[in-house]
C-alpha positions in Angstrom: 0.6 0.1 0.0 1.4 3.4 -0.8 0.1 6.9 -0.2 2.2 8.4 -2.7 2.3 9.3 -6.3 4.6 10.8 -9.2 5.8 7.8 -10.4 6.0 5.8 -7.2 3.2 3.4 -8.0 5.2 2.0 -11.2 8.4 1.9 -9.3 7.0 -0.1 -6.3 5.1 -2.3 -8.5 8.2 -3.3 -10.8 10.2 -3.5 -7.3 7.9 -6.1 -5.8 6.9 -7.8 -8.8 2.5 -7.4 -7.5 0.3 -4.8 -7.5 0.2 -1.1 -4.8 -3.2 -0.4 -3.6 -3.5 3.0 -3.9 -4.7 5.8 -1.0 -4.2 9.1 -1.4 -7.0 11.1 0.6 -6.8 11.8 4.5 -10.4 10.8 4.4 -9.3 7.3 3.5 -6.5 7.0 5.6 -8.5 8.0 8.6 -11.0 5.4 7.5 -8.4 2.7 8.0 -9.4 2.6 11.4 -12.9 1.0 10.5 -11.3 -1.7 8.2 -11.8 -5.4 9.8 -8.3 -7.1 10.9 -9.1 -9.5 7.9 -9.1 -6.4 5.6 -5.9 -4.8 7.0 -4.1 -8.1 6.7 -4.2 -8.4 3.5 -1.3 -5.8 3.3 2.5 -7.1 3.3 3.6 -4.0 3.7 2.7 -0.4 4.1 3.8 2.8 2.6 3.0 5.6 4.4 3.8 9.3 3.6 5.0 11.7 6.1 3.3 14.4 4.8 -0.1 13.6 3.3 -1.7 16.7 3.0 -0.6 18.3 -0.8 0.9 21.6 0.2 0.7 21.4 4.2 4.0 20.7 5.6 2.3 19.2 8.8 3.0 15.0 9.9 -0.2 15.1 12.1 -2.5 13.0 10.3 0.4 10.3 9.2 2.2 10.0 12.3 -1.8 9.5 13.7 -1.9 6.7 11.4 1.0 5.4 11.7 0.5 4.9 15.8 -3.1 3.1 14.9 -1.2 1.1 12.2 1.4 0.0 14.6 -0.5 -0.4 17.9 -3.5 -2.5 16.1 -1.4 -4.5 13.6 2.1 -4.9 15.0 2.9 -7.6 12.4 2.8 -5.4 9.2 5.9 -3.5 8.5 5.4 0.5 7.5 8.1 2.1 5.2 7.5 5.9 5.9 8.2 7.9 2.5 9.5 11.4 3.0 11.4 14.3 1.7 12.4 15.5 4.4 16.0 14.7 5.5 15.6 16.1 9.1 16.8 13.8 11.8 13.6 14.6 13.8 11.5 12.9 11.6 13.3 10.0 11.4 13.4 9.9 15.5 9.6 10.5 15.8 8.6 8.1 13.2 10.8 5.1 14.7 9.4 6.3 18.5 5.8 5.8 17.1 6.8 2.1 15.4 8.2 2.6 12.0 10.1 0.2 10.9 12.2 2.2 8.4 12.4 5.9 6.7 13.2 6.4 3.1 14.0 9.8 2.0 12.9 10.9 -1.9 15.7 11.9 -3.5 16.2 15.7 -3.5 15.7 17.6 -7.3 19.3 19.3 -6.1 20.7 15.4 -7.2 18.8 14.8 -10.3 21.0 15.1 -12.6 24.0 13.0 -10.4 23.4 9.6 -11.6 25.8 7.6 -9.0 23.7 9.6 -6.2 20.4 8.1 -8.0 22.1 5.0 -7.9 22.6 4.7 -4.4 19.7 6.1 -3.3 17.8 3.6 -5.3 20.0 0.8 -3.9 19.4 2.1 -0.5 15.4 1.8 -1.0 16.0 -2.1 -2.2 18.2 -3.2 0.7 15.7 -1.2 3.1 12.9 -3.4 1.3 15.0 -6.5 2.0 15.9 -5.9 5.2 12.0 -5.3 6.3 10.7 -8.0 4.1 12.9 -10.3 6.4 12.4 -9.5 9.2 8.7 -9.9 8.8 9.0 -13.2 7.5 9.9 -14.1 11.1 7.5 -12.2 12.8 4.4 -12.1 10.8 4.2 -15.8 11.5 4.3 -15.5 15.2 2.1 -12.6 16.1 -0.3 -14.8 14.2 -0.2 -17.5 15.7 0.0 -15.3 19.2 -3.3 -14.1 18.3 -4.9 -17.7 17.3 -3.8 -18.6 21.0 -5.4 -15.7 22.7 -8.8 -16.4 20.7 -8.5 -19.6 21.7 -11.3 -22.0 23.4 -9.2 -24.1 25.7 -7.3 -21.1 26.1 -10.1 -18.7 27.2 -11.5 -21.6 29.4 -8.4 -21.5 31.4 -9.7 -21.1 35.3 -8.0 -18.8 37.3 -7.8 -19.7 41.2 -9.1 -17.0 43.4 -7.6 -13.5 41.9 -5.0 -15.0 40.2 -4.7 -13.6 36.3 -3.4 -16.3 34.1 -4.6 -15.9 31.2 -3.6 -11.6 31.1 -0.5 -12.7 32.5 0.1 -15.1 29.5 -1.1 -12.5 27.1 1.3 -9.7 28.7 4.7 -12.7 28.2 3.3 -13.5 24.8 3.3 -9.9 24.0 6.9 -9.7 25.8 7.9 -12.4 23.4 7.0 -10.7 20.4 8.6 -7.4 21.4 11.8 -8.7 22.3 11.6 -11.4 19.2 11.2 -8.0 16.9 14.1 -6.2 19.2 16.4 -9.6 17.9 15.8 -9.1 14.6 16.7 -5.7 14.5 19.9 -6.1 17.4 23.2 -4.8 15.7 26.2 -7.3 15.7 28.1 -4.6 17.8 25.4 -5.0 20.9 25.3 -8.6 21.2 29.0 -8.9 20.4 30.7 -6.0 22.6 27.9 -6.1 25.5 27.3 -10.2 26.0 23.5 -10.4 25.3 21.1 -11.7 22.9 17.7 -10.2 22.8 16.5 -13.7 21.3 18.0 -15.5 24.9 15.7 -12.9 26.2 13.0 -13.9 24.0 13.1 -18.0 25.1 13.7 -17.4 28.5 10.6 -15.1 28.5 8.7 -17.6 26.4 10.0 -20.2 29.2 8.4 -18.2 32.1 4.8 -19.2 30.3 5.5 -22.4 31.1 5.3 -21.5 34.8 1.9 -19.7 34.3 0.7 -23.3 32.5 1.8 -25.4 35.5 0.5 -23.2 38.3 -3.1 -22.8 35.9 -3.0 -27.1 35.6 -2.3 -28.4 38.9 -4.3 -28.0 42.3 -2.6 -27.7 45.6 -3.6 -28.9 49.2 -2.4 -29.8 52.5 -4.4 -32.8 53.2 -4.6 -33.9 57.2 -3.1 -37.4 57.4 -3.0 -40.3 59.3 -0.2 -42.1 60.6 0.8 -45.6 62.0 2.5 -45.6 65.4 4.9 -48.2 66.7 1.8 -50.1 67.8 0.5 -50.6 64.4 -2.2 -48.2 65.4 -3.7 -45.7 62.8 -2.9 -42.1 64.5 -4.3 -38.8 63.1 -3.9 -36.3 66.0 -1.1 -34.6 67.5 -1.0 -35.2 71.0 -2.2 -31.4 71.9 -5.3 -32.5 70.0 -4.9 -31.0 66.1 -4.9 -32.9 62.7 -1.7 -34.2 61.5 -1.1 -32.4 58.5 1.3 -31.4 55.8 3.3 -29.4 56.6 3.5 -25.5 56.1 6.0 -26.0 52.6 4.4 -29.3 51.6 1.7 -30.0 49.0 -0.1 -32.7 47.1 -0.3 -32.0 43.6 -3.0 -33.4 41.3 -4.2 -32.0 37.7 -7.5 -30.3 38.3 -10.5 -31.5 36.8 -9.0 -34.8 37.0 -8.3 -37.6 39.6 -4.8 -37.9 38.8 -1.7 -37.3 41.5 1.2 -36.0 40.5 3.0 -35.4 44.1 2.3 -36.4 47.6 4.2 -36.9 50.7 4.6 -39.6 53.2 5.2 -38.7 57.0 6.3 -41.6 59.7 7.3 -40.2 63.3 10.6 -39.9 64.4 11.2 -42.3 67.0 13.4 -42.6 70.1 15.5 -45.3 71.6 12.7 -46.9 72.9 10.9 -46.7 69.6 8.4 -44.0 71.2 6.9 -40.9 69.2 9.0 -38.0 69.5 7.4 -34.5 70.1 8.5 -30.9 69.8 9.8 -28.8 72.6 6.6 -28.1 74.2 5.1 -31.8 73.7 2.3 -30.5 71.6 3.1 -31.9 68.7 4.8 -35.0 67.0 8.5 -34.7 65.5 7.8 -36.1 61.3 9.7 -37.5 59.0 8.6 -37.0 55.3 9.5 -38.5 52.1 8.4 -36.6 48.4 6.7 -39.4 46.6 5.5 -39.5 42.6 4.1 -42.1 40.7 6.1 -40.4 37.1 9.6 -40.7 36.5 12.3 -39.9 34.2 15.0 -42.6 33.4 17.1 -43.3 30.5 15.6 -40.1 28.5 12.4 -41.7 28.8 9.2 -40.5 31.0 7.3 -43.7 32.7 4.2 -43.9 34.8 5.6 -46.3 37.9 4.3 -47.5 40.7 4.2 -44.8 43.8 7.9 -44.0 44.4 10.3 -41.9 46.5 11.4 -38.8 44.1 15.1 -38.4 43.6 14.4 -34.7 42.7 12.3 -32.0 44.2 9.5 -32.4 41.8 7.7 -29.3 43.0 10.9 -27.0 42.1 11.4 -29.0 38.8 9.3 -27.4 35.7 10.1 -29.6 33.1 8.6 -33.0 34.7 5.5 -30.6 35.6 5.1 -29.7 32.3 6.5 -33.5 31.1 3.6 -34.7 33.4 0.7 -32.4 31.9 1.7 -34.3 28.4 1.4 -37.5 29.9 -2.0 -37.3 31.6 -4.0 -34.3 31.2 -6.8 -35.0 28.6 -6.7 -32.6 26.0 -2.9 -33.3 25.5 -1.9 -37.1 26.2 -4.0 -38.2 23.0 -1.4 -36.6 21.2 0.5 -39.0 19.2 3.5 -36.4 19.0 3.4 -36.5 22.9 6.9 -38.5 23.2 8.3 -36.2 20.7 6.9 -33.0 23.0 8.4 -34.6 25.7 11.4 -34.9 24.7 11.5 -31.3 23.1 11.1 -30.2 26.8 13.8 -32.1 27.8 16.1 -30.4 25.4 14.5 -27.2 26.0 15.4 -27.6 29.6 19.2 -28.4 29.0 19.4 -25.3 27.1 17.2 -22.6 29.4 19.8 -24.2 32.5 22.6 -23.2 30.6 21.8 -19.5 29.3 22.8 -18.6 32.8 20.7 -15.1 32.2 19.1 -15.6 35.8 21.4 -18.8 36.8 19.9 -22.0 35.5 19.2 -24.8 38.1 22.3 -26.6 37.1 25.4 -23.9 38.2 27.9 -26.9 39.5 29.0 -27.8 36.5 30.6 -25.4 34.3 29.1 -22.2 35.2 32.3 -20.6 36.5 34.6 -21.8 34.0 33.0 -20.4 30.6 32.3 -17.0 29.7 29.0 -15.5 27.8 31.4 -15.9 24.8 32.1 -19.5 25.5 28.7 -20.6 25.9 27.2 -19.0 22.9 29.9 -20.5 20.2 28.6 -23.5 21.3 24.9 -22.9 20.9 23.0 -19.7 19.8 19.3 -19.4 19.8 17.4 -18.7 17.1 13.9 -17.8 16.3 13.7 -20.8 13.5 14.9 -23.4 15.7 14.9 -23.7 19.9 12.5 -20.7 19.8 10.0 -22.2 17.5 10.4 -25.2 19.4 9.5 -24.2 22.5 6.7 -21.4 20.9 4.9 -24.6 19.4 5.2 -26.6 22.5 3.5 -23.8 24.6 1.0 -23.0 22.1 -0.2 -26.8 22.1 -0.3 -26.9 25.9 -2.5 -23.6 25.9 -5.0 -25.0 23.4 -4.4 -28.9 22.7 -3.6 -27.8 18.9 -0.5 -29.1 16.9 -0.1 -25.8 15.0 3.4 -25.0 13.2 4.6 -21.9 13.0 5.6 -21.2 9.4 8.9 -18.6 9.0 
């Protein structure tokens, strides 16, 4: 789309090898705000003249249109056209979301063929840069919108005053912004200052798994009965209160199902005579506990097993929580790609643990003897690889549908 003329329509059609939809009047530009997303989505690129009103040096209408477009359709690139080469114009349009600004050739140089050629090459380079960027961004944005409109996502049950859906929406938008910034990141910044926006995008996506886990498990601290040394069930402390899970232990189950992921076994601590020990006040028993689960990751495979003492703390091990939901949650477990998704979470967990942006869970080996530069030389987070895998896993967890991001 363009709102310029004077031969630009023909030039743009030749460059893009497609038709260009021409809009010229202020009224038509303002009417964009009444377009439906479906109509707006037909555009792959918008060219917006900075001065829409002929004869007026006023960018108000154009900047208003730019703000509306990028605020509502951030997956559609916008290149600003202008004959003004003033630096503050570039600053202002970039601040409002434009992807680039092209300064049309000045009449002062119309006989300078070298200048014209350089200007043309610069323009086509800008188009290529914008095209390559949005070839990645557009599919991700559309996939995010599909997630947010999906009934399974919309039917996520909140717990008390929780805001899972709003938080997930925020994080998906944060992810998209970081993904975009990563495609705009300069090599200088990445190498000189040792960070990658795509790593930050990956970690932001990973944080959504925490929301998914919290939204899908119910956690309780039930009362329990313990067999004492005489073989008698005991459910009360000496002071008369119920024997129950301690304040930092929870029984985990999938919401709406009977499947239990984690539970605790408690037993009395006995003295040398076999009597149950109490605390200093004598009002409460001293208890020993062990965490148990029917789910295990062994030899690179997940499996359901008899209730067994866990080797790691499942309450803090996110990849095990997600793998269990894939194994047992009703709308996920029937997928023919369930095992592939579980293997994906294992692989991505290893990557996450070695990013060290906020300290991964594994800092015992290789943490202090590598620089960030060393770690990036062995693995690099990219939108078409690890980010894509993690996004597609999250999309499946939130919708129960296997959708691929085609980039």
